[in-house]
SETOR-330312 format. One line per 3 residues: number of its first residue (from 1); for each residue x, y, z of C-alpha. Coordinates in pm, whole numbers, always signed. Layout:
BEGIN
NUM> X/Y/Z ~ ...
REM end
This chain:
BEGIN
1> +17660/+7033/+20094 ~ +17286/+7203/+20074 ~ +17455/+7443/+19812
4> +17558/+7272/+19503 ~ +17761/+7421/+19195 ~ +17699/+7285/+18890
7> +17949/+7429/+18639 ~ +17786/+7521/+18286 ~ +18073/+7710/+18198
10> +18453/+7699/+18205 ~ +18680/+7914/+18079 ~ +18944/+7672/+18084
13> +18767/+7376/+17940 ~ +18508/+7580/+17684 ~ +18758/+7849/+17548
16> +19143/+7756/+17618 ~ +19164/+7469/+17424 ~ +18959/+7657/+17116
19> +19224/+7904/+17172 ~ +19512/+7641/+17099 ~ +19373/+7517/+16824
22> +19335/+7853/+16673 ~ +19686/+7912/+16724 ~ +19823/+7567/+16587
25> +19634/+7622/+16223 ~ +19742/+7975/+16264 ~ +20135/+7842/+16268
28> +20017/+7530/+16024 ~ +19891/+7804/+15773 ~ +20168/+8032/+15830
31> +20002/+8315/+15883 ~ +20203/+8418/+16194 ~ +20067/+8543/+16542
34> +19742/+8711/+16491 ~ +19457/+8768/+16728 ~ +19432/+8394/+16795
37> +19729/+8335/+16952 ~ +19723/+8246/+17282 ~ +20052/+8090/+17452
40> +20054/+7907/+17774 ~ +20161/+8161/+18005 ~ +19921/+8405/+17862
43> +19677/+8264/+17991 ~ +19687/+8467/+18322 ~ +19462/+8759/+18106
46> +19192/+8530/+18020 ~ +18955/+8612/+18180 ~ +18535/+8676/+18150
49> +18451/+8994/+18137 ~ +18048/+8959/+18102 ~ +17779/+8753/+18098
52> +17482/+8887/+17853 ~ +17074/+8845/+17938 ~ +17082/+8540/+17624
55> +17323/+8386/+17847 ~ +17646/+8496/+17585 ~ +17936/+8504/+17793
58> +18234/+8780/+17709 ~ +18567/+8754/+17766 ~ +18938/+8876/+17683
61> +19289/+8790/+17640 ~ +19640/+8924/+17529 ~ +19832/+8803/+17228
64> +20141/+8754/+17203 ~ +20216/+9145/+17149 ~ +20022/+9224/+17374
67> +19696/+9280/+17193 ~ +19384/+9354/+17349 ~ +19109/+9030/+17216
70> +18786/+9053/+17301 ~ +18561/+8663/+17247 ~ +18226/+8576/+17286
73> +18125/+8172/+17377 ~ +17769/+8117/+17277 ~ +17612/+7944/+17529
76> +17319/+7741/+17272 ~ +17564/+7597/+17006 ~ +17878/+7597/+17260
79> +18086/+7722/+17022 ~ +18326/+8065/+17039 ~ +18418/+8342/+16772
82> +18662/+8603/+16774 ~ +18492/+8947/+16793 ~ +18735/+9212/+16823
85> +19137/+9261/+16832 ~ +19214/+9609/+16940 ~ +19589/+9688/+16902
88> +19745/+9845/+17200 ~ +19843/+9688/+17530 ~ +19568/+9805/+17756
91> +19298/+9702/+18011 ~ +18929/+9631/+17914 ~ +18755/+9664/+18284
94> +18417/+9627/+18126 ~ +18311/+9565/+17790 ~ +17894/+9456/+17648
97> +17778/+9331/+17275 ~ +17430/+9395/+17114 ~ +17202/+9055/+17121
100> +17322/+9125/+16712 ~ +17649/+9097/+16736 ~ +17664/+9387/+16538
103> +17835/+9584/+16809 ~ +18068/+9594/+17091 ~ +18125/+9865/+17371
106> +18374/+9868/+17617 ~ +18592/+10062/+17839 ~ +19008/+10015/+17899
109> +19255/+10189/+18129 ~ +19599/+10218/+18063 ~ +19778/+9866/+18138
112> +19962/+9851/+18470 ~ +20285/+9738/+18382 ~ +20528/+9967/+18476
115> +20745/+10124/+18180 ~ +20473/+10181/+17968 ~ +20371/+10478/+17717
118> +19990/+10672/+17743 ~ +19841/+10472/+17453 ~ +19512/+10670/+17599
121> +19444/+11020/+17479 ~ +19655/+11279/+17686 ~ +19475/+11359/+18016
124> +19234/+11068/+17989 ~ +19213/+10737/+18206 ~ +18985/+10563/+18060
127> +18875/+10500/+17662 ~ +18537/+10409/+17592 ~ +18462/+10283/+17256
130> +18199/+10159/+17027 ~ +18307/+9937/+16771 ~ +18076/+9801/+16464
133> +18199/+9460/+16424 ~ +17999/+9333/+16161 ~ +18216/+9324/+15997
136> +18497/+9487/+16211 ~ +18472/+9867/+16045 ~ +18454/+10173/+16282
139> +18580/+10258/+16576 ~ +18364/+10542/+16740 ~ +18486/+10718/+17079
142> +18207/+10698/+17322 ~ +18425/+10851/+17664 ~ +18754/+10988/+17740
145> +18746/+11078/+18082 ~ +18921/+11073/+18402 ~ +18682/+10831/+18580
148> +18589/+10509/+18512 ~ +18322/+10401/+18305 ~ +18076/+10041/+18268
151> +17888/+9988/+17952 ~ +17604/+9701/+17914 ~ +17354/+9699/+17609
154> +16982/+9614/+17690 ~ +16805/+9359/+17602 ~ +16533/+9379/+17466
157> +16240/+9058/+17454 ~ +16241/+9080/+17098 ~ +16330/+8765/+16879
160> +16179/+8783/+16551 ~ +16373/+9029/+16398 ~ +16684/+9304/+16468
163> +16566/+9634/+16610 ~ +16678/+9934/+16413 ~ +16783/+10101/+16738
166> +17014/+9940/+16997 ~ +17077/+10089/+17371 ~ +17388/+10127/+17516
169> +17368/+10261/+17901 ~ +17689/+10413/+18097 ~ +17720/+10387/+18411
172> +18018/+10668/+18563 ~ +18226/+10639/+18815 ~ +18125/+11054/+18860
175> +17829/+10911/+19025 ~ +17562/+10920/+18684 ~ +17416/+10663/+18439
178> +17312/+10769/+18031 ~ +17141/+10597/+17764 ~ +17291/+10607/+17438
181> +17061/+10568/+17120 ~ +17204/+10358/+16851 ~ +17047/+10363/+16516
184> +17175/+10088/+16286 ~ +17137/+9994/+15944 ~ +17210/+9745/+15656
187> +17500/+9821/+15373 ~ +17605/+9641/+15074 ~ +17431/+9284/+15173
190> +17484/+9259/+15572 ~ +17738/+9546/+15645 ~ +17613/+9690/+15974
193> +17663/+10031/+15993 ~ +17590/+10300/+16297 ~ +17426/+10592/+16157
196> +17443/+10924/+16271 ~ +17772/+10829/+16424 ~ +17888/+11203/+16512
199> +17605/+11273/+16739 ~ +17402/+10977/+16920 ~ +17099/+11047/+17147
202> +17132/+10946/+17500 ~ +16938/+11026/+17774 ~ +17024/+11104/+18139
205> +16845/+10795/+18370 ~ +16984/+10860/+18723 ~ +17228/+11073/+18909
208> +17406/+11138/+19222 ~ +17400/+10737/+19334 ~ +17648/+10564/+19491
211> +17523/+10203/+19416 ~ +17368/+10061/+19122 ~ +17297/+9698/+19017
214> +17197/+9550/+18707 ~ +16966/+9281/+18628 ~ +17020/+9121/+18360
217> +16768/+8868/+18270 ~ +16465/+9106/+18424 ~ +16634/+9464/+18245
220> +16607/+9671/+18532 ~ +16849/+9868/+18719 ~ +16797/+9921/+19087
223> +16985/+10153/+19225 ~ +16969/+10451/+19600 ~ +16976/+10760/+19558
226> +17144/+10991/+19845 ~ +16923/+11287/+19768 ~ +16727/+11242/+20075
229> +16837/+11235/+20419 ~ +16760/+10862/+20420 ~ +16918/+10592/+20148
232> +16621/+10584/+19878 ~ +16599/+10243/+19702 ~ +16506/+10328/+19322
235> +16413/+10094/+19017 ~ +16380/+10113/+18677 ~ +16264/+9880/+18439
238> +16335/+9906/+18001 ~ +16092/+9799/+17832 ~ +16154/+9652/+17416
241> +15944/+9900/+17277 ~ +16236/+10183/+17380 ~ +16076/+10291/+17662
244> +16206/+10302/+18078 ~ +16010/+10364/+18401 ~ +16082/+10426/+18722
247> +15882/+10183/+18870 ~ +15868/+10228/+19234 ~ +16100/+10366/+19566
250> +16129/+10311/+19917 ~ +16375/+10433/+20184 ~ +16536/+10153/+20369
253> +16774/+10202/+20679 ~ +17069/+10179/+20506 ~ +17398/+10345/+20538
256> +17576/+10443/+20255 ~ +17718/+10775/+20284 ~ +18053/+10636/+20363
259> +18053/+10377/+20185 ~ +18251/+10481/+19879 ~ +18113/+10383/+19514
262> +17949/+10017/+19422 ~ +17833/+9860/+19096 ~ +17717/+9494/+19110
265> +17630/+9260/+18787 ~ +17805/+9523/+18577 ~ +17998/+9264/+18403
268> +18281/+9095/+18658 ~ +18375/+9318/+18933 ~ +18743/+9270/+18931
271> +18819/+9640/+18962 ~ +18611/+9650/+19253 ~ +18825/+9491/+19446
274> +19037/+9759/+19532 ~ +19008/+10010/+19789 ~ +18849/+10233/+19599
277> +18587/+10025/+19511 ~ +18499/+9802/+19824 ~ +18513/+9890/+20200
280> +18353/+9524/+20269 ~ +17968/+9665/+20259 ~ +17790/+9392/+20103
283> +17464/+9508/+19913 ~ +17246/+9356/+19652 ~ +16888/+9263/+19597
286> +16707/+8988/+19476 ~ +16346/+8907/+19315 ~ +16204/+8598/+19151
289> +15904/+8497/+18955 ~ +15615/+8487/+19251 ~ +15703/+8890/+19307
292> +15922/+8871/+19605 ~ +16218/+9219/+19631 ~ +16490/+9131/+19898
295> +16755/+9367/+19962 ~ +17053/+9188/+20129 ~ +17281/+9423/+20349
298> +17562/+9376/+20499 ~ +17745/+9652/+20664 ~ +18111/+9708/+20715
301> +18258/+9505/+20990 ~ +18454/+9670/+21264 ~ +18565/+9316/+21383
304> +18519/+9045/+21214 ~ +18439/+8805/+21546 ~ +18080/+8904/+21485
307> +17937/+8924/+21146 ~ +17587/+9115/+21118 ~ +17360/+9109/+20796
310> +17043/+9236/+20742 ~ +16721/+9095/+20500 ~ +16495/+9353/+20382
313> +16165/+9172/+20326 ~ +16009/+9454/+20118 ~ +15712/+9164/+19973
316> +15665/+9129/+20306 ~ +15670/+9513/+20465 ~ +15954/+9385/+20743
319> +16346/+9350/+20832 ~ +16520/+9068/+20992 ~ +16847/+9185/+21127
322> +17069/+8832/+21194 ~ +17409/+8897/+21423 ~ +17661/+8551/+21395
325> +17967/+8486/+21615 ~ +18269/+8333/+21422 ~ +18505/+8081/+21634
328> +18844/+8068/+21539 ~ +18941/+8387/+21311 ~ +19186/+8467/+21207
331> +19369/+8670/+20973 ~ +19242/+8490/+20624 ~ +18940/+8668/+20701
334> +18923/+8939/+20478 ~ +18597/+8894/+20251 ~ +18285/+9032/+20359
337> +17969/+8727/+20304 ~ +17893/+8635/+20008 ~ +17475/+8675/+19886
340> +17327/+8363/+19638 ~ +17026/+8416/+19522 ~ +16892/+8111/+19503
343> +16492/+8143/+19372 ~ +16256/+8055/+19626 ~ +16580/+8106/+19902
346> +16800/+8310/+19960 ~ +17211/+8173/+20070 ~ +17429/+8416/+20278
349> +17786/+8286/+20350 ~ +18096/+8305/+20489 ~ +18325/+8024/+20364
352> +18428/+7838/+20630 ~ +18260/+8002/+20905 ~ +17872/+7958/+20843
355> +17554/+7884/+20602 ~ +17266/+8032/+20613 ~ +16942/+7954/+20384
358> +16693/+8243/+20443 ~ +16310/+8158/+20315 ~ +16199/+8429/+20120
361> +15858/+8343/+20084 ~ +15808/+8186/+20367 ~ +16026/+8398/+20642
364> +15783/+8470/+20926 ~ +15953/+8172/+21163 ~ +16341/+8123/+21165
367> +16280/+7765/+21164 ~ +16214/+7756/+20827 ~ +16573/+7894/+20783
370> +16847/+7619/+20761 ~ +17156/+7852/+20959 ~ +17486/+7580/+20966
373> +17843/+7691/+21115 ~ +18147/+7593/+21054 ~ +18138/+7296/+21245
376> +17937/+7113/+21034 ~ +18143/+6925/+20721 ~ +17902/+7080/+20466
379> +18021/+7458/+20502 ~ +18389/+7276/+20429 ~ +18248/+7197/+20119
382> +18189/+7588/+19912 ~ +18399/+7744/+19769 ~ +18592/+7963/+19925
385> +18663/+8267/+19683 ~ +18385/+8577/+19616 ~ +18104/+8456/+19435
388> +17916/+8691/+19211 ~ +17574/+8594/+19208 ~ +17344/+8671/+18843
391> +17008/+8661/+18783 ~ +16766/+8264/+18772 ~ +17018/+8153/+19042
394> +17375/+8188/+18767 ~ +17642/+8219/+18972 ~ +18030/+8308/+18851
397> +18320/+8315/+18997 ~ +18569/+8573/+18845 ~ +18828/+8415/+18985
400> +18871/+8089/+18816 ~ +18606/+8190/+18533 ~ +18366/+7983/+18587
403> +17981/+8026/+18574 ~ +17758/+7790/+18813 ~ +17448/+7726/+18834
406> +17353/+7707/+19165 ~ +17089/+7489/+19337 ~ +17026/+7271/+19635
409> +17143/+6940/+19721 ~ +16846/+6740/+19806 ~ +17084/+6403/+19924
412> +17243/+6666/+20120 ~ +16985/+6797/+20247 ~ +16753/+6453/+20355
415> +17141/+6364/+20478 ~ +17144/+6645/+20717 ~ +16744/+6593/+20774
418> +16805/+6223/+20881 ~ +17169/+6333/+21108 ~ +17065/+6618/+21292
421> +16946/+6644/+21645 ~ +16852/+6980/+21617 ~ +16428/+7032/+21559
424> +16498/+7302/+21420 ~ +16733/+7206/+21179 ~ +16487/+6956/+21148
427> +16257/+7148/+21082 ~ +16410/+7407/+20762 ~ +16581/+7093/+20581
430> +16229/+6900/+20532 ~ +16116/+7236/+20413 ~ +16397/+7279/+20173
433> +16415/+6909/+20089 ~ +16072/+6933/+19971 ~ +16106/+7264/+19795
436> +16389/+7129/+19607 ~ +16124/+6749/+19506 ~ +15859/+6925/+19421
439> +15604/+6667/+19509 ~ +15834/+6387/+19332 ~ +15683/+6067/+19485
442> +16098/+5959/+19500 ~ +16186/+6277/+19727 ~ +15844/+6167/+19931
445> +15944/+5805/+19938 ~ +16214/+5882/+20133 ~ +16124/+6109/+20345
448> +15849/+5891/+20434 ~ +16092/+5613/+20528 ~ +16304/+5814/+20778
451> +15976/+5936/+20922 ~ +15851/+5580/+20954 ~ +16215/+5483/+21139
454> +16238/+5833/+21366 ~ +15838/+5933/+21389 ~ +15951/+6022/+21772
457> +16263/+6211/+21640 ~ +16116/+6594/+21682 ~ +16000/+6770/+22038
460> +15908/+7124/+21851 ~ +15697/+7024/+21642 ~ +15455/+6735/+21474
463> +15705/+6551/+21228 ~ +15399/+6356/+21049 ~ +15221/+6666/+21062
466> +15444/+6906/+20983 ~ +15502/+6638/+20677 ~ +15164/+6618/+20560
469> +15076/+7043/+20556 ~ +15379/+7052/+20302 ~ +15450/+6782/+20111
472> +15051/+6897/+20048 ~ +15158/+7288/+19975 ~ +15367/+7216/+19790
475> +15175/+6922/+19540 ~ +14963/+7250/+19416 ~ +15175/+7575/+19458
478> +15266/+7575/+19097 ~ +14893/+7599/+18989 ~ +14828/+7987/+19126
481> +15088/+8238/+19218 ~ +14882/+8310/+19533 ~ +14910/+7994/+19700
484> +15127/+8055/+19957 ~ +14865/+8354/+20059 ~ +14602/+8123/+20073
487> +14706/+7758/+20171 ~ +14894/+7675/+20528 ~ +15294/+7623/+20456
490> +15357/+7464/+20781 ~ +15152/+7344/+21107 ~ +15378/+7535/+21308
493> +15230/+7926/+21413 ~ +15472/+8052/+21629 ~ +15800/+7920/+21744
496> +16001/+8054/+22019 ~ +16306/+7859/+22043 ~ +16646/+8035/+22004
499> +16837/+7902/+21681 ~ +17238/+7805/+21827 ~ +17479/+8014/+21674
502> +17229/+8348/+21541 ~ +17061/+8581/+21701 ~ +16768/+8779/+21512
505> +16569/+9137/+21538 ~ +16270/+9179/+21353 ~ +16128/+9532/+21171
508> +15871/+9681/+21029 ~ +15993/+9841/+20688 ~ +15796/+10086/+20484
511> +15654/+10041/+20191 ~ +15769/+10142/+19839 ~ +15593/+10400/+19684
514> +15480/+10254/+19360 ~ +15514/+10504/+19082 ~ +15296/+10363/+18787
517> +14917/+10306/+18715 ~ +14864/+9976/+18570 ~ +15116/+9666/+18663
520> +15191/+9348/+18400 ~ +15421/+9037/+18455 ~ +15631/+9055/+18825
523> +15534/+9347/+18885 ~ +15133/+9237/+18897 ~ +15303/+9009/+19150
526> +15511/+9250/+19319 ~ +15201/+9474/+19374 ~ +14951/+9201/+19503
529> +15206/+9099/+19747 ~ +15206/+9449/+19887 ~ +14854/+9495/+19893
532> +14816/+9198/+20086 ~ +15063/+9297/+20323 ~ +14817/+9600/+20354
535> +14448/+9518/+20390 ~ +14474/+9110/+20489 ~ +14409/+9100/+20836
538> +14393/+8827/+20965 ~ +14558/+8639/+20691 ~ +14402/+8457/+20420
541> +14531/+8116/+20506 ~ +14258/+7803/+20506 ~ +14218/+7668/+20850
544> +13922/+7409/+20923 ~ +13739/+7564/+21144 ~ +13448/+7580/+20929
547> +13462/+7216/+20859 ~ +13477/+7135/+21243 ~ +13256/+7329/+21323
550> +12984/+7171/+21038 ~ +13071/+6794/+21128 ~ +12986/+6795/+21448
553> +12667/+6947/+21376 ~ +12560/+6713/+21117 ~ +12706/+6397/+21365
556> +12462/+6533/+21621 ~ +12213/+6565/+21388 ~ +12257/+6217/+21254
559> +12267/+6074/+21607 ~ +11905/+6250/+21678 ~ +11731/+6190/+21400
562> +11707/+6524/+21252 ~ +11915/+6514/+20993 ~ +11907/+6861/+20685
565> +11753/+6843/+20387 ~ +11868/+6536/+20162 ~ +11997/+6693/+19886
568> +12253/+6882/+20122 ~ +12436/+6560/+20224 ~ +12419/+6359/+19902
571> +12591/+6678/+19792 ~ +12879/+6666/+20047 ~ +12913/+6283/+20005
574> +12945/+6312/+19649 ~ +13203/+6548/+19642 ~ +13424/+6279/+19864
577> +13340/+6072/+19561 ~ +13509/+6295/+19376 ~ +13817/+6319/+19610
580> +13818/+5920/+19626 ~ +13805/+5888/+19231 ~ +14088/+6148/+19226
583> +14259/+5985/+19434 ~ +14304/+5617/+19283 ~ +14351/+5755/+18917
586> +14643/+5922/+19049 ~ +14749/+5566/+19186 ~ +14682/+5336/+18991
589> +14856/+5017/+19097 ~ +14743/+4773/+19377 ~ +14728/+4846/+19746
592> +14883/+4614/+20049 ~ +14609/+4791/+20358 ~ +14278/+4781/+20288
595> +14218/+5156/+20271 ~ +13950/+5343/+20031 ~ +13736/+5006/+20049
598> +13491/+5042/+20273 ~ +13154/+5299/+20303 ~ +13353/+5526/+20643
601> +13033/+5792/+20621 ~ +13198/+6027/+20892 ~ +13493/+6049/+20725
604> +13359/+6055/+20421 ~ +13147/+6370/+20526 ~ +13458/+6497/+20664
607> +13624/+6512/+20301 ~ +13327/+6645/+20150 ~ +13302/+6927/+20314
610> +13671/+7024/+20297 ~ +13577/+7019/+19962 ~ +13288/+7254/+19988
613> +13484/+7483/+20248 ~ +13842/+7486/+20065 ~ +13655/+7573/+19672
616> +13468/+7867/+19872 ~ +13778/+7992/+19973 ~ +13998/+8001/+19685
619> +13657/+8146/+19479 ~ +13680/+8360/+19719 ~ +14029/+8502/+19730
622> +14136/+8376/+19346 ~ +14002/+8659/+19091 ~ +14000/+8525/+18758
625> +14068/+8169/+18794 ~ +13827/+7938/+18634 ~ +13600/+7783/+18883
628> +13709/+7468/+18670 ~ +14042/+7467/+18766 ~ +13981/+7611/+19131
631> +13776/+7253/+19134 ~ +14061/+7055/+19090 ~ +14292/+7234/+19290
634> +14089/+7138/+19569 ~ +13995/+6799/+19500 ~ +14407/+6764/+19404
637> +14472/+6951/+19713 ~ +14266/+6667/+19906 ~ +14369/+6442/+19773
640> +14770/+6490/+19806 ~ +14664/+6460/+20192 ~ +14465/+6142/+20212
643> +14756/+5964/+19965 ~ +15071/+6097/+20173 ~ +14884/+5888/+20483
646> +14800/+5640/+20252 ~ +15175/+5607/+20139 ~ +15276/+5622/+20567
649> +15105/+5351/+20641 ~ +15224/+5126/+20321 ~ +15562/+5219/+20408
652> +15567/+5088/+20744 ~ +15351/+4813/+20625 ~ +15601/+4702/+20399
655> +15870/+4754/+20567 ~ +15769/+4502/+20816 ~ +15597/+4269/+20554
658> +15247/+4226/+20694 ~ +14971/+4029/+20533 ~ +14639/+4046/+20514
661> +14596/+3788/+20772 ~ +14679/+4054/+21033 ~ +14313/+4165/+20990
664> +14181/+3885/+21161 ~ +14078/+3832/+21502 ~ +14279/+3516/+21600
667> +14617/+3618/+21775 ~ +14751/+3840/+21928 ~ +14910/+4131/+21759
670> +15282/+4090/+21707 ~ +15576/+4366/+21784 ~ +15529/+4458/+21346
673> +15232/+4457/+21413 ~ +15253/+4744/+21711 ~ +15460/+4890/+21521
676> +15192/+4973/+21233 ~ +15001/+5087/+21522 ~ +15182/+5341/+21672
679> +15195/+5538/+21358 ~ +14883/+5525/+21301 ~ +14814/+5624/+21648
682> +15073/+5933/+21550 ~ +14879/+6004/+21177 ~ +14561/+6024/+21452
685> +14693/+6257/+21687 ~ +14834/+6518/+21358 ~ +14503/+6497/+21191
688> +14304/+6535/+21491 ~ +14452/+6820/+21608 ~ +14465/+6996/+21241
691> +14086/+6814/+21174 ~ +14251/+6663/+20859 ~ +14002/+6413/+20665
694> +14184/+6006/+20675 ~ +14101/+5784/+20424 ~ +13785/+5585/+20462
697> +13932/+5251/+20585 ~ +14138/+5361/+20826 ~ +13979/+5367/+21218
700> +13851/+4983/+21108 ~ +14227/+4910/+21039 ~ +14357/+5094/+21359
703> +14099/+4936/+21558 ~ +14131/+4549/+21478 ~ +14523/+4631/+21536
706> +14446/+4834/+21889 ~ +14219/+4494/+21965 ~ +14554/+4250/+21911
709> +14818/+4462/+22027 ~ +14678/+4593/+22348 ~ +14550/+4474/+22708
712> +14196/+4530/+22768 ~ +14234/+4746/+23019 ~ +14422/+4998/+22764
715> +14234/+4923/+22462 ~ +13909/+5036/+22653 ~ +14079/+5316/+22773
718> +14189/+5431/+22390 ~ +13790/+5382/+22287 ~ +13662/+5588/+22569
721> +13953/+5861/+22501 ~ +13853/+5853/+22174 ~ +14187/+5724/+22011
724> +13992/+5425/+21882 ~ +13652/+5443/+21696 ~ +13455/+5196/+21670
727> +13344/+5134/+21336 ~ +13077/+4886/+21212 ~ +13337/+4695/+21043
730> +13548/+4666/+21261 ~ +13312/+4524/+21484 ~ +13097/+4272/+21299
733> +13460/+4147/+21199 ~ +13488/+4129/+21579 ~ +13211/+3912/+21664
736> +13288/+3726/+21369 ~ +13626/+3600/+21403 ~ +13602/+3555/+21789
739> +13429/+3257/+21998 ~ +13269/+3261/+22295 ~ +13509/+3222/+22537
742> +13452/+3387/+22876 ~ +13782/+3607/+22758 ~ +13614/+3677/+22443
745> +13228/+3731/+22562 ~ +13379/+3999/+22819 ~ +13545/+4216/+22501
748> +13271/+4181/+22335 ~ +13029/+4262/+22588 ~ +13265/+4570/+22666
751> +13226/+4636/+22299 ~ +12911/+4657/+22212 ~ +12773/+4890/+22534
754> +13038/+5134/+22357 ~ +12874/+5116/+22060 ~ +12616/+5407/+21912
757> +12258/+5312/+21968 ~ +12206/+5262/+21626 ~ +12507/+5078/+21497
760> +12486/+4871/+21897 ~ +12086/+4703/+21776 ~ +12260/+4594/+21413
763> +12548/+4349/+21622 ~ +12337/+4296/+21905 ~ +12146/+4108/+21568
766> +12487/+3919/+21545 ~ +12595/+3804/+21803 ~ +12411/+3465/+21917
769> +12423/+3535/+22287 ~ +12193/+3561/+22572 ~ +12383/+3861/+22676
772> +12323/+4047/+22309 ~ +11953/+3893/+22416 ~ +11894/+4062/+22671
775> +12087/+4384/+22520 ~ +11814/+4379/+22241 ~ +11573/+4344/+22528
778> +11597/+4564/+22692 ~ +11625/+4818/+22332 ~ +11285/+4688/+22231
781> +11121/+4750/+22619 ~ +11292/+5131/+22607 ~ +11115/+5190/+22273
784> +10784/+5064/+22313 ~ +10733/+5242/+22654 ~ +10863/+5567/+22533
787> +10531/+5695/+22534 ~ +10348/+5505/+22697 ~ +10060/+5605/+22948
790> +9911/+5342/+23211 ~ +9539/+5266/+23213 ~ +9368/+5090/+23437
793> +9401/+4705/+23376 ~ +9191/+4380/+23483 ~ +9404/+4224/+23771
796> +9321/+3879/+23639 ~ +9547/+3759/+23403 ~ +9555/+3414/+23195
799> +9777/+3203/+23292 ~ +9748/+2956/+23126 ~ +9868/+3188/+22829
802> +10314/+3196/+22990 ~ +10498/+2929/+22997 ~ +10579/+3029/+23370
805> +10399/+3139/+23623 ~ +10569/+3453/+23773 ~ +10308/+3698/+23768
808> +10526/+4003/+23751 ~ +10677/+3831/+23497 ~ +10326/+3775/+23293
811> +10185/+4131/+23390 ~ +10478/+4333/+23237 ~ +10450/+4078/+22876
814> +10030/+4156/+22890 ~ +10129/+4495/+22882 ~ +10412/+4467/+22590
817> +10175/+4250/+22438 ~ +9856/+4470/+22393 ~ +10126/+4789/+22371
820> +10236/+4583/+21979 ~ +9875/+4545/+21964 ~ +9788/+4860/+21931
823> +10109/+4957/+21706 ~ +10056/+4714/+21436 ~ +9692/+4849/+21419
826> +9798/+5222/+21390 ~ +10131/+5171/+21152 ~ +10014/+4804/+21003
829> +10325/+4859/+20741 ~ +10611/+4909/+20989 ~ +10858/+4628/+20945
832> +10907/+4382/+21186 ~ +11270/+4318/+21334 ~ +11183/+3986/+21435
835> +11188/+4136/+21830 ~ +10826/+4088/+22045 ~ +10687/+4045/+22345
838> +10752/+3657/+22357 ~ +11159/+3763/+22295 ~ +11148/+3966/+22571
841> +11017/+3714/+22818 ~ +11260/+3404/+22666 ~ +11576/+3699/+22739
844> +11431/+3780/+23067 ~ +11420/+3403/+23217 ~ +11737/+3329/+23048
847> +11851/+3655/+23201 ~ +11721/+3528/+23542 ~ +11866/+3187/+23497
850> +12198/+3291/+23461 ~ +12222/+3582/+23782 ~ +12092/+3262/+23998
853> +12339/+2976/+23858 ~ +12034/+2772/+23758
REM end
């Protein structure tokens, strides 16, 4: 399944054996029944009450006398500890212990067993206690009321020494939240007692709310205020220095007036399963370290035939409402949908019916979300009981008493990528898998292996292009918190294809009103995201449009011989050298293919320009980041692009077991060589549209394979259309490897006439053939006659100086000789290229002889 639940804690395995061992010790010592006594039939009373910030788990059970026992499981030492025994037959529904384990707060209600007398104070339904447990000493009644009270100790980020003051939140069914400030002191050694227990200071934190959620990891309280006409979400942040601040408020289009009272993550929600506390409305707030803030909401369902749920991407300024129809709905569907926080994703699922992975950081395109229906076998593997999503991807199953860590399964996502027929699922599975792998070579290798075998599997997007962009993005994502705003996450900008089984409505929402002036940590990142939504028009995502324009200018200047300053070009080429060096440092092993081994000046210019432009892009938008770090991020990103291309080619090269002899023009191309040629052509298409650089040597290898695999007319068409780029290295090898048969002569001549003039002249000197002599002569004559001015000449020609008496040719050669003599007098130190009028005469005669068939 796409979602993998790894058990961190299990009551049946981590607690029950310890309780049995305690009972055995108690019986062996003859102490009789005690707080640790637990019978086999008492296992049903063993249940989790709360998970604290430090990961410790508080549980409760009843001994054989009906006494309420509180225990704690330390997640670090994996040891159990007995905290307190309450010698009355009551039922616990809320409990919390402070970080030093010296105080315990608990709320208890009358046992539901018939015939039991009221163990509480007359007229009260709920008893809230504060107990000194280091050692067990005084018990203080905080509340004895006719309404439910939930308790939660605050856990500040202070590890070095215990704080003199503990703070405890009390959340009342009467729709108010109070904070008690509890001062403690040590007496008689390690004994901890409450100071001024008769009067504990308290603050009213919130009131008139109907929904609240506790974030144990970040110590935040979210709640909805219904004082105004709309539902207003507010957040209070608690700090270690005893302060707390209202951080923001934001109006949301969520109807809560008739939803009843609901609390989230204030311990286990055993008692909120009643109709009084739950009317099938599901609502929760999720955040992550990147500064995201999502509100997930599913309203009360009038019918189970259709499910609607919304996600408010507050950090993006919009909401998305999804609607899906359920098939084969039976009476067993009694629970609402479940939302799970998976950091970069939010999971939404209804057991047995659908599973939806929503991309929190890039929610704009629906194709980046994975939607699976009940027809998919992975849905049936998800737990069918309601789960409670805690902080940090922790998931609590209150029914079984298990605490899981929710993870996305790489293997299942790869399996889905390989087996699904829908492009939207391929896209989503690819991105999910890369997020899980975060640039690991093993995962990339598996994806590349599949791509090399299924390069044409997707019709809605370019698979190679999407993989290169997404994998390069994840390779540098963790370097800075703003990378998602600066680099492209996907090659797809628009997705208009519907996702089967689900409809979507997107709406803009109001941005939060921040209530503080200075921000740190998460709040700084959230505020940065909100500022980006307000002012970043257009978005900051990097693209190569400037590089494309500048590269074409440099190539044009090269052709006309008017290139700008040498220092500018040298700086660009130095950037390319840094990229190649960085790439080679990352891959120390030998390469099978001849890439990165030649001086491809055009690709090096493109590479260097991209380094320069991307570095400027980062410097503009990454304020406060060191220039040296930015330069390294740029080199890493571009190196990753090139490395992925090399990796794809090497994978297909290894798959078909090709060798170095492939690089010689001595035979027709095999099916294996054609497969490599096809993959390289697809890589070229993918990089061309985004104007990405290719590793030097790519075009040479591509051309060699093209010459071997394609018929001449197809080959020339690919050259003329720009699919194949003729490099000097490839053409030199072609001239040397092929003999001068009629077929090869035709190929060579077709190649030479398509070369740029400078390279063409150089290649012709390597081909000892009358045709090349003819081309060299034509170029020489063209150069000499460019500035020729006709002058009066003596009509008498000295015939004795010519080997053949042919007056037009004799006259023309005499003119060339005079021009050469004049040029030599004006430029005596100009290097000669062994081409002169005599060479032209000889070439002309040979060419005429060939034409006449003599």
